[in-house]
N, C-alpha and C positions, 0 to 999 in steps of 0.2 A: 464526534467523538459517541459512538455507539452504548449505551448504558445496557447491561446486562447482568439478574442478576440472579447471586448469588443462592444457591438451592443444596439440602442437604442429600447425603446420600447415605442410608443406610446408619449404624451409630456415631460416627466420627469424620464420614468423606463429605466434603462439601463441591460439589461441581459446577461449573460453568460449561452450557452450550456453544458450540463454535459457529460463528454463522455462516449460514446456507451459503452465500453468495462467496464469501472468500473457498469454502471445501471445495465447490465447483470449479470454480478459478484455478486453484491450484492441484487437484484431482484427486484429492484425497477419498481415498474408502474406506469401509468401516473395518475394523482389525487391524489396521496401520498403524506405524508406531511417529509421534510428532516428537520436536527437539523443545524443550522449554529451555529459558534463558533469564533469571534473574541479574536485572539490569543494575546498574549502580544508584539509580534513584528510586531503585527498590521498585519499579516496574518490572513484567512479565512477558517477555516475547515468545510467541510460539512460530515454528519454523518446520513448514515439510517434511516431510522425509526425500521428496524428490529435487529439493530446491537445491541441492549441489550436483546435479545432474541436466538441471536447466539452465544453466548460464550457457550464454551461446558461446561460439568460440574465437577469441580473437585473433585476427588477421592483419600482415603486414605488406606491403611488397615495397623493396629499399630498393634505387636504383643507382650505380655507382659510377661513378667512374674512372677511368686507370691514373688521373692527375690526385686523385688524393693521397693525405696519407694513408698508409696503410693501419695503422692506431687506431684510427678512428670508428673501422669497421669493427673493432675487439670492442670499442665503447656501447657503438651501437646495439652491438650483440647481449651484451651484460644488461645494456638499461632495456630493452624487450624483453628479455628473460625475467628480469626481477619484475618487471612492472604487469607481467602475466602472458603474454603472447604467448598463444599454441601454438603458430604457423607463423614462418615467416618465408618470403621469398623475394632473395635477391639476386639480381640482371644485371648486368652490365650493359652500361651505355653505348661501350667502344666495341661489342659484338666478340671479347673475349678477356675474359680475366688475366689478369696481371696476375705474375707467380707470386708474388708478396700476397696480394691480398688474397689468394686464394689459401695462400700459408696461414693468415691469420683468421677466414673463415675457419677453419678447421683446427686450428689450435681455441679460437674461442668454442666450438662447440663440446671438444673433448672434455674442455674444463670447467662445462654445466649439469649438474642430473640431470638425467628424463630430456635434455635434447639431443636430437640426432639428424643428420643430414640424410636424408629419405631420399633427395631426385640431386643428381648431378650434372650438368654438361660443360661446356667451353666457357657459355655467357649465363646459364642461370644455376641456380642453386635455391633447395627448397630444404627447409632446415624447420621440424616435426617436435611436440613436444609430448613425450610417454609418461608426465607424470601422473599420480593418482592424491593430487595434495592432501588429502585424507587420510593419508599414510605418516603423515611427516607431523607427529603433535612437536609446540614448539618443547616441551619438554626436555623430549628424545633429542632433538636437533643441541639443545643445548649442552646435553651430555653428551653429543658426541662431538662437539665443538672442545669442549673442557677436558674431553680424554685426551682427544687427537695433544691438545694443546701440550698436558702432562707429559707423553712419549715422546715431543719434540725436548724436552727440558732432560729426558731422560735420556736419549741420544745423543747431545750435546753432550751430556757427563761424560758418557763412554764414548764419546768423538775423542774426549780432551785426556781420559784415563788411557785409552789404547795409541795415541796418538794416529787415528785411524780416519783416515779419508772421506772410508765407506758410510761410518757412521754420522758424517756431519754432514753428508748429500743426503743422507735420510730425513736427517730434522729437515731441510727443506723441502724435501719431496712431499714430510707430512704436511707445511704450510701451505701446499697448493692445494692438497684435501681439505684442509681450516676454509679454504678461500671458497672452495664449489660448497660447503656445507654455510659458507658466509649468504654464498649468494642464497641460495636454497631456503635462507631463514629468511631473508632479505623478500624474496617473493612470497611467501606466504604472510609475513606480515599484510603488506598489500593486498594480496587476495582476499586476507581475511576484511580491510578496512570495508569494503566491496560489498564480501560475502558474510552475512552474521550467522549464518547458519555453519558453514566454513568453523568460522573461529570459534564456535562452540565444541564441533568436535577436534579440532585440534588444541582448544584448551590456551586461546587469545582471547584476556576480557580486553574488553574497551578503552578503558580507562589504564591500561597497560600494554598500547600495542607501543607507545612511543618511550617508553623505561625499557622494551622488547627490544627496539632498534636500537636504544644506548648499550646495550650489554652485549650484543652477536657482535656490535662495532669494537668495543671494548676489549673481548677473545681474540678477535680479527686482528687486530693493532697488539696486543698481545705477543703475537703467534707472529707475527712481522719482524719484530726485534727481537726473538729469539735467533728467527731464522737469518736475520743478521748476523749475528753472532757466530753461527757456523759460517755464514760467509767469509766472516771479516779471518778466520781459525784459516780458512781454507784457500787464502792468499798465501798461509809460507808454505815455504819449501819441506817437504819429508821432512829433513833435520833439522830446520828449526818446533815441527809440531814436535817432533820425539823431545826436545827443548821442553816444551809446555806442557808436556808431561809431569815434570817436575816438580809442580805447580797445582796437580789437581786435586791434592788432598782440601786446600782452604778451600778453592773453586768449587771441589765436590759440597761443602756442608752451607755453601751459598746457597748451590742450584738445589739439593735439598731443603732447604727451610724455604726459595719461595716455591715449590711444588707444594708443601705441606700448604702456604697461604694462599695458593690460588685455589688447594683443594677445600680448606675454610669458609671460602669467599662463597665458593658455590654453593657447598651445604648448607651454609649457612641465609641461600636466597631464598629453598622453600622450609623457612622456618619465622614462625610469628615473635620471635624474641628478642624484643628490642637491646635488651643488657647484652645476649649475647653476640650478636649484631657489632652492640659498642665494642665490646672486647675484638673481636676480631677486624674493625676498624685501628684500634689498636693498633694490633699487631702488624698489621701493611705499613704504618706508618713507622713503628719501631726497625722494618726488616727496609725499609727506603732509607733509614738513616744510616744502619749499620752498611749497605751496601756504598752509599756517598763515600761513607769514612772508609770504609775499604778500598774505593776509587782512587781517593788521596793520598792513600799511606801506601799503592803499593809502588809506586815508584821509591821508599825508602828500603819497605821490603823484598824488592827485586836490583838493588843496584850492584849487584853481581854481574848481573845478564849483560853482555858485551852489544848484542843486536839489538837497535833498537826499534827493529820490529814489532819483535817479539816482546817488547813491554809494551807498546803499541797493542799489541792483540789482545794480551792479558789484560789490558787497563778498559777494553772497548767492550769486550766480554762481561767485565764489570758493570758499564755502563747500560748495558743490553738490558741487563738482568735489571735492573733499577729502573728503566725504562717500562718493561714487559711485566711487574710487580705495580708501578704508576697508572698502570691503563687498568690497574682489576679494582682500585678508589670507588669510581665509578657504580660500579657491577654493587659493594657494600655498603651506598648510600643509598641506591634503590631499592634492595633487601630491606633497608632499617627503613624507608618511604614506606613500605608494601605491609610494614608488621603494622603498621597507623592506621591501616585503612579502613578497616571494622572497625576502630578501637572505639568503646561505648566507657574505659575509664580507663589511664594510665596509673600503674602501679609499681616502686623504684624503690626494691628493696635496699 
């Protein structure tokens, strides 16, 4: 470890010179900016501005046989995307892709932000990433995820109120966008592990890497539950869906409460107020108790329903909301832990 003396410059500025060998190695020139990061242990890290540009392009070749299950192609492409691969070459061992494999490749690429098919032949496909990871901060991705989640609840409510299959289908389409953002956020987190300059620029602290992964997974799973609620309702006939409208008022209140608590959950994540976060945690638990209580009382309150399919659909929506809210609890727990990260003294009034 090299030791350098801190020198005074002017009345109040302290300076440390940069090692000449390091400056030469990273190609730093006078007038350029460097990135500074204070690590969790109090140490200071210096990153050159061109560090984000010098990462080698990650490439991989995939050889496929038509005998494989087509679903594995989707999982491979998703996995390579998350791991930060910029170029994927897929070749057929049978000199011709089957229709199922070709369809799965195209579907996977369309569902990933920044991936495009740049070359396609009967036996060869090239996928290229056109992402600039510095443009996607973790805060902006989390905000987009949660906004989509709230929009899903809004369309679910409209679908029930209007007996509209279109609004329910829009709920499902929004869940696909949540998935796209989830995979992008996961890719950003994994890239941040190996590129601390990128981590600094997109706002990912080393100590928060695991927490951020739990955050985005919680939102993605909550969106899955709401999407499943819409899917359950779409199994009803138009006439049955019309009858569900009669119970919209009660369901509207529960959906509105769910939307509000999800909004509170994400807002406290940005605060360092342990008392406020604890109140939000109690709100979550209270709403969960209300939802599970409503689910058990539905059969009594809907005893006049002769069609058992409608009764099951209404009860299922309630349980899906319960599960969606339950997914939010780890977010509040993470918010509470983060509020204590830099604390020197804790005072609870």
